[in-house]
C-alpha positions as a Python dict, from the first residue, in 0.01 Angstrom:
ca = {
    (1, 'X'): (0, 0, 0),
    (2, 'X'): (-17, 138, -352),
    (3, 'X'): (249, 361, -504),
    (4, 'X'): (12, 658, -496),
    (5, 'X'): (-56, 618, -123),
    (6, 'X'): (315, 579, -56),
    (7, 'X'): (410, 902, -234),
    (8, 'X'): (118, 1082, -71),
    (9, 'X'): (242, 985, 276),
    (10, 'X'): (598, 1082, 185),
    (11, 'X'): (473, 1418, 59),
    (12, 'X'): (278, 1483, 379),
    (13, 'X'): (582, 1385, 588),
    (14, 'X'): (813, 1617, 395),
    (15, 'X'): (562, 1901, 417),
    (16, 'X'): (522, 1846, 791),
    (17, 'X'): (900, 1853, 838),
    (18, 'X'): (931, 2177, 641),
    (19, 'X'): (655, 2341, 845),
    (20, 'X'): (823, 2218, 1165),
    (21, 'X'): (1155, 2365, 1058),
    (22, 'X'): (992, 2700, 980),
    (23, 'X'): (843, 2716, 1329),
    (24, 'X'): (1156, 2576, 1499),
    (25, 'X'): (1408, 2822, 1355),
    (26, 'X'): (1282, 3127, 1553),
    (27, 'X'): (1278, 2917, 1870),
    (28, 'X'): (1634, 2798, 1808),
    (29, 'X'): (1745, 3156, 1754),
    (30, 'X'): (1561, 3263, 2071),
    (31, 'X'): (1748, 3001, 2277),
    (32, 'X'): (2097, 3064, 2139),
    (33, 'X'): (2093, 3441, 2075),
    (34, 'X'): (2137, 3543, 2443),
    (35, 'X'): (2470, 3356, 2449),
    (36, 'X'): (2593, 3522, 2132),
    (37, 'X'): (2815, 3829, 2134),
    (38, 'X'): (2674, 3915, 1790),
    (39, 'X'): (2305, 3817, 1800),
    (40, 'X'): (2232, 3872, 1434),
    (41, 'X'): (1915, 3740, 1277),
    (42, 'X'): (2103, 3508, 1045),
    (43, 'X'): (2342, 3372, 1309),
    (44, 'X'): (2192, 3094, 1524),
    (45, 'X'): (2498, 2922, 1675),
    (46, 'X'): (2679, 3152, 1922),
    (47, 'X'): (3005, 3280, 1777),
    (48, 'X'): (3165, 3367, 2008),
    (49, 'X'): (2984, 3212, 2306),
    (50, 'X'): (2948, 3452, 2599),
    (51, 'X'): (2755, 3519, 2921),
    (52, 'X'): (2823, 3893, 2902),
    (53, 'X'): (2469, 3967, 2778),
    (54, 'X'): (2321, 3817, 3095),
    (55, 'X'): (2573, 3998, 3315),
    (56, 'X'): (2474, 4331, 3157),
    (57, 'X'): (2104, 4254, 3205),
    (58, 'X'): (2155, 4157, 3570),
    (59, 'X'): (2330, 4490, 3628),
    (60, 'X'): (2018, 4673, 3507),
    (61, 'X'): (1837, 4738, 3836),
    (62, 'X'): (1522, 4866, 3664),
    (63, 'X'): (1485, 4549, 3456),
    (64, 'X'): (1547, 4317, 3752),
    (65, 'X'): (1300, 4507, 3970),
    (66, 'X'): (1047, 4481, 3687),
    (67, 'X'): (1065, 4100, 3701),
    (68, 'X'): (976, 4113, 4071),
    (69, 'X'): (690, 4352, 3994),
    (70, 'X'): (558, 4113, 3730),
    (71, 'X'): (570, 3830, 3981),
    (72, 'X'): (384, 4036, 4244),
    (73, 'X'): (112, 4136, 3999),
    (74, 'X'): (77, 3789, 3847),
    (75, 'X'): (60, 3610, 4182),
    (76, 'X'): (-184, 3868, 4321),
    (77, 'X'): (-408, 3836, 4017),
    (78, 'X'): (-391, 3455, 4024),
    (79, 'X'): (-489, 3440, 4391),
    (80, 'X'): (-779, 3681, 4337),
    (81, 'X'): (-907, 3506, 4024),
    (82, 'X'): (-862, 3154, 4161),
    (83, 'X'): (-1030, 3226, 4494),
    (84, 'X'): (-1320, 3433, 4360),
    (85, 'X'): (-1383, 3209, 4058),
    (86, 'X'): (-1390, 2892, 4269),
    (87, 'X'): (-1647, 3029, 4513),
    (88, 'X'): (-1858, 3198, 4243),
    (89, 'X'): (-1856, 2895, 4013),
    (90, 'X'): (-1952, 2663, 4299),
    (91, 'X'): (-2237, 2895, 4402),
    (92, 'X'): (-2367, 2917, 4044),
    (93, 'X'): (-2342, 2542, 3995),
    (94, 'X'): (-2515, 2441, 4317),
    (95, 'X'): (-2769, 2724, 4353),
    (96, 'X'): (-3121, 2724, 4215),
    (97, 'X'): (-3118, 3087, 4101),
    (98, 'X'): (-3336, 3136, 3790),
    (99, 'X'): (-3137, 3241, 3487),
    (100, 'X'): (-2798, 3163, 3636),
    (101, 'X'): (-2684, 3017, 3305),
    (102, 'X'): (-2773, 3337, 3122),
    (103, 'X'): (-2584, 3542, 3381),
    (104, 'X'): (-2271, 3335, 3324),
    (105, 'X'): (-2288, 3368, 2946),
    (106, 'X'): (-2358, 3743, 2963),
    (107, 'X'): (-2055, 3798, 3187),
    (108, 'X'): (-1841, 3587, 2954),
    (109, 'X'): (-1972, 3773, 2648),
    (110, 'X'): (-1904, 4120, 2787),
    (111, 'X'): (-1561, 4023, 2919),
    (112, 'X'): (-1469, 3899, 2569),
    (113, 'X'): (-1619, 4182, 2364),
    (114, 'X'): (-1549, 4482, 2588),
    (115, 'X'): (-1178, 4429, 2644),
    (116, 'X'): (-839, 4569, 2554),
    (117, 'X'): (-818, 4925, 2430),
    (118, 'X'): (-1201, 4958, 2411),
    (119, 'X'): (-1229, 4927, 2789),
    (120, 'X'): (-919, 5118, 2896),
    (121, 'X'): (-1083, 5463, 2917),
    (122, 'X'): (-1356, 5362, 3165),
    (123, 'X'): (-1110, 5137, 3350),
    (124, 'X'): (-863, 5425, 3385),
    (125, 'X'): (-1136, 5661, 3508),
    (126, 'X'): (-1259, 5409, 3765),
    (127, 'X'): (-910, 5333, 3895),
    (128, 'X'): (-825, 5704, 3902),
    (129, 'X'): (-1140, 5788, 4101),
    (130, 'X'): (-1041, 5516, 4352),
    (131, 'X'): (-697, 5673, 4392),
    (132, 'X'): (-517, 5354, 4287),
    (133, 'X'): (-325, 5480, 3984),
    (134, 'X'): (41, 5374, 3990),
    (135, 'X'): (-5, 5083, 4231),
    (136, 'X'): (14, 4705, 4214),
    (137, 'X'): (-340, 4672, 4350),
    (138, 'X'): (-478, 4861, 4049),
    (139, 'X'): (-329, 4611, 3804),
    (140, 'X'): (-436, 4315, 4018),
    (141, 'X'): (-796, 4437, 4045),
    (142, 'X'): (-828, 4508, 3673),
    (143, 'X'): (-689, 4170, 3576),
    (144, 'X'): (-905, 4001, 3838),
    (145, 'X'): (-1220, 4162, 3702),
    (146, 'X'): (-1129, 4092, 3342),
    (147, 'X'): (-1035, 3726, 3385),
    (148, 'X'): (-1298, 3631, 3643),
    (149, 'X'): (-1593, 3563, 3404),
    (150, 'X'): (-1396, 3319, 3188),
    (151, 'X'): (-1246, 3154, 3496),
    (152, 'X'): (-1596, 3108, 3640),
    (153, 'X'): (-1712, 2955, 3311),
    (154, 'X'): (-1422, 2708, 3309),
    (155, 'X'): (-1463, 2605, 3673),
    (156, 'X'): (-1839, 2575, 3651),
    (157, 'X'): (-1798, 2300, 3390),
    (158, 'X'): (-1573, 2111, 3631),
    (159, 'X'): (-1817, 2152, 3919),
    (160, 'X'): (-2122, 2058, 3711),
    (161, 'X'): (-1951, 1725, 3647),
    (162, 'X'): (-1950, 1642, 4019),
    (163, 'X'): (-2268, 1459, 4131),
    (164, 'X'): (-2450, 1642, 4407),
    (165, 'X'): (-2477, 1311, 4591),
    (166, 'X'): (-2112, 1344, 4695),
    (167, 'X'): (-2179, 1650, 4907),
    (168, 'X'): (-2520, 1525, 5018),
    (169, 'X'): (-2362, 1205, 5148),
    (170, 'X'): (-2106, 1407, 5342),
    (171, 'X'): (-2377, 1625, 5498),
    (172, 'X'): (-2582, 1318, 5589),
    (173, 'X'): (-2271, 1193, 5770),
    (174, 'X'): (-2265, 1515, 5974),
    (175, 'X'): (-2055, 1752, 5766),
    (176, 'X'): (-2159, 2115, 5732),
    (177, 'X'): (-2200, 2267, 5383),
    (178, 'X'): (-1864, 2442, 5426),
    (179, 'X'): (-1696, 2114, 5525),
    (180, 'X'): (-1861, 1938, 5231),
    (181, 'X'): (-1718, 2200, 4997),
    (182, 'X'): (-1362, 2192, 5132),
    (183, 'X'): (-1338, 1817, 5203),
    (184, 'X'): (-1541, 1675, 4914),
    (185, 'X'): (-1588, 1918, 4625),
    (186, 'X'): (-1260, 2110, 4640),
    (187, 'X'): (-1029, 1805, 4596),
    (188, 'X'): (-1230, 1698, 4291),
    (189, 'X'): (-1222, 2038, 4119),
    (190, 'X'): (-856, 2101, 4204),
    (191, 'X'): (-743, 2015, 3848),
    (192, 'X'): (-985, 2279, 3717),
    (193, 'X'): (-838, 2533, 3957),
    (194, 'X'): (-491, 2446, 3827),
    (195, 'X'): (-611, 2510, 3472),
    (196, 'X'): (-744, 2852, 3574),
    (197, 'X'): (-426, 2936, 3768),
    (198, 'X'): (-197, 2856, 3474),
    (199, 'X'): (-423, 3039, 3227),
    (200, 'X'): (-451, 3348, 3452),
    (201, 'X'): (-77, 3359, 3528),
    (202, 'X'): (17, 3347, 3159),
    (203, 'X'): (-233, 3619, 3071),
    (204, 'X'): (-118, 3854, 3347),
    (205, 'X'): (252, 3782, 3306),
    (206, 'X'): (253, 3866, 2936),
    (207, 'X'): (16, 4164, 2939),
    (208, 'X'): (147, 4503, 2831),
    (209, 'X'): (-145, 4743, 2780),
    (210, 'X'): (-302, 4746, 3128),
    (211, 'X'): (17, 4811, 3331),
    (212, 'X'): (139, 5056, 3067),
    (213, 'X'): (-179, 5264, 3109),
    (214, 'X'): (-223, 5238, 3486),
    (215, 'X'): (136, 5263, 3611),
    (216, 'X'): (370, 5562, 3615),
    (217, 'X'): (668, 5491, 3842),
    (218, 'X'): (967, 5277, 3750),
    (219, 'X'): (937, 5108, 4090),
    (220, 'X'): (610, 4933, 3996),
    (221, 'X'): (659, 4873, 3623),
    (222, 'X'): (641, 4505, 3519),
    (223, 'X'): (884, 4333, 3286),
    (224, 'X'): (646, 4351, 2990),
    (225, 'X'): (691, 4731, 2998),
    (226, 'X'): (1051, 4740, 3122),
    (227, 'X'): (1167, 4535, 2825),
    (228, 'X'): (1165, 4859, 2628),
    (229, 'X'): (1462, 4978, 2833),
    (230, 'X'): (1672, 4761, 2601),
    (231, 'X'): (1603, 4991, 2308),
    (232, 'X'): (1831, 5274, 2208),
    (233, 'X'): (1721, 5638, 2215),
    (234, 'X'): (1652, 5610, 1843),
    (235, 'X'): (1411, 5319, 1904),
    (236, 'X'): (1647, 5052, 1775),
    (237, 'X'): (1650, 4729, 1978),
    (238, 'X'): (1978, 4621, 2136),
    (239, 'X'): (1933, 4266, 2013),
    (240, 'X'): (2186, 4094, 2238),
    (241, 'X'): (2043, 4238, 2561),
    (242, 'X'): (1683, 4210, 2440),
    (243, 'X'): (1734, 3840, 2364),
    (244, 'X'): (1891, 3774, 2705),
    (245, 'X'): (1615, 3958, 2893),
    (246, 'X'): (1344, 3787, 2686),
    (247, 'X'): (1484, 3446, 2777),
    (248, 'X'): (1489, 3537, 3149),
    (249, 'X'): (1137, 3680, 3117),
    (250, 'X'): (1011, 3352, 2968),
    (251, 'X'): (1156, 3127, 3239),
    (252, 'X'): (877, 3165, 3502),
    (253, 'X'): (610, 3056, 3253),
    (254, 'X'): (823, 2764, 3136),
    (255, 'X'): (890, 2658, 3496),
    (256, 'X'): (518, 2680, 3575),
    (257, 'X'): (426, 2457, 3281),
    (258, 'X'): (698, 2207, 3371),
    (259, 'X'): (582, 2198, 3733),
    (260, 'X'): (218, 2143, 3636),
    (261, 'X'): (324, 1876, 3386),
    (262, 'X'): (533, 1701, 3654),
    (263, 'X'): (267, 1732, 3924),
    (264, 'X'): (-40, 1650, 3717),
    (265, 'X'): (99, 1520, 3389),
    (266, 'X'): (-183, 1719, 3227),
    (267, 'X'): (-405, 1427, 3318),
    (268, 'X'): (-665, 1638, 3491),
    (269, 'X'): (-871, 1404, 3702),
    (270, 'X'): (-1012, 1431, 4050),
    (271, 'X'): (-1074, 1204, 4339),
    (272, 'X'): (-1225, 1193, 4684),
    (273, 'X'): (-1017, 1092, 4977),
    (274, 'X'): (-1169, 830, 5203),
}
């Protein structure tokens, strides 16, 4: 190795370390600030160390109820998206409908372009005309409709990779099409369903705009909206309580990723049971 190559590698290593430190510092502050009685921006190590921030947050009934509401809405949306996307993607993959590929791409295009604030007025009018304003079902339906096209697109790629001969062999052996789907195709595409479930859960759990527009009562507000209860009347954040609640709010997503990593190891592969 020449001297020039050596110094180049050292330079890249130093630069990588500096970039890593820049990204790591906010994360370190995020982890330690909830245990700090004075969660200042320039103070990472708790001094003094305390659990009082968490005790105060746990005493906030509105904030704790909001975590349960987020869980209800996220799980409801995940079940709707996972179930509907699996059946729709399988039907599109195995059917002989002309132009089915164009339909999938059009749905994906419109769900990507017409989203967020651009779609909230018609969404609000539709939900209002259905009489579902200020209900969990409203949030679940809107998220289900918004995430379904992309979920179908993801799952269809998984299903297209399964040879049709698998199901045909099962039906030759006497299985019905429904049995062939549940006993042959579903175990193989299960990793794809896990991908969709994790992706949908994270999107719903962290969303603010949709529940903020569609919900009115404190009893159905999710944590993404309730987090603003840790601001003063002047709009100033109470940093200690906000840090503690943010850490609690992040735990379900972290636990989900750890569970998927432990269960699948992110080695998404399928298999057919004999």
